[in-house]
Structure formats: C-alpha cells, structure tokens
Residue, then its C-alpha position, 0 to 999 in steps of 0.5 A: m500500500p503506497v504512502k498517503t499520510v505522513l506524520i512529522v515529529d520535530d520540535s523545530p517549527t521551521e523543519r515541520q513547515s519545510l517538510t510539510e510544504l515538500l510533502h504537500k507538493h508531492g500529494y501527501q497528507v501531513f500531520t505534525s507533532e512537536s514532541g516525542d510524546e505527542g508523536v507517539a500519541k498522534a501515531k496511535e490516533v492518526q495511524p499514518d502510513l509513515i513517520l518522519m522522526d527527529v531525534v534531538m527533542p526535549g523530553t522524549n527524544g526521537f530514539q525513545a519515541t521510535r522504540a515506543i512506536t515500533r514496539d507497540e502493537a497498535t503502531k508497530h506496522i508504521p515505518v519510521i524514518l529518522c531525520t536528524t542532525k546526528d550524523q555519527e555512524t553509532d547514532k545511525v546504528w542505534g536508531m536502526r536498533q530502535g526500530a527505524m527503517d531508515y536514517l537521514t541526516k539534516p539538512i534533508d535532501p528533498a529528492a532523496l526523501i521523496a525517493k525513499i518514501a516512494a520506495i516504501p512498499 
C-alpha cells in the first residue's frame, strides 16, 4: 500500500513547515507533532502510513519515541524514518536498533526523501 499520510515529529517549527510544504507538493497528507510524546500519541490516533522522526527533542527524544512506536502493537506496522542532525555512524546504528527503517541526516535532501518514501512498499 503506497504512502498517503505522513506524520512529522520535530520540535523545530521551521523543519515541520519545510517538510510539510515538500510533502504537500508531492500529494501527501501531513500531520505534525512537536514532541516525542505527542508523536507517539498522534501515531496511535492518526495511524499514518509513515513517520518522519527527529531525534534531538526535549523530553522524549526521537530514539525513545521510535522504540515506543515500533514496539507497540497498535503502531508497530508504521515505518519510521529518522531525520536528524546526528550524523555519527553509532547514532545511525542505534536508531536502526530502535526500530527505524531508515536514517537521514539534516539538512534533508528533498529528492532523496521523496525517493525513499516512494520506495516504501
């Protein structure tokens, strides 16, 4: 089933806005959350086809939120792509261990992001 709805979880209003505009331009319906906790709750409520998750956020960070989403029976089927400034290989490995299906570093390359979304089965 192709991706139609995307949940963006990022504490930066600028990042949320730029990703929302990019995704709207490509025909995706977008929901946003400002924190990891809000993102976990919104994932359960909205049941998006994909989650774009920031890592560095106050409170519950993106690694913790990804782990919560991918281990919860209600949301474990939703793929998560981590989108973060953390560009160390150890961060990527840790993110994948938390259940993320992919890992992109900011600034996000719009063409690469759209290609990754299009490739999700």
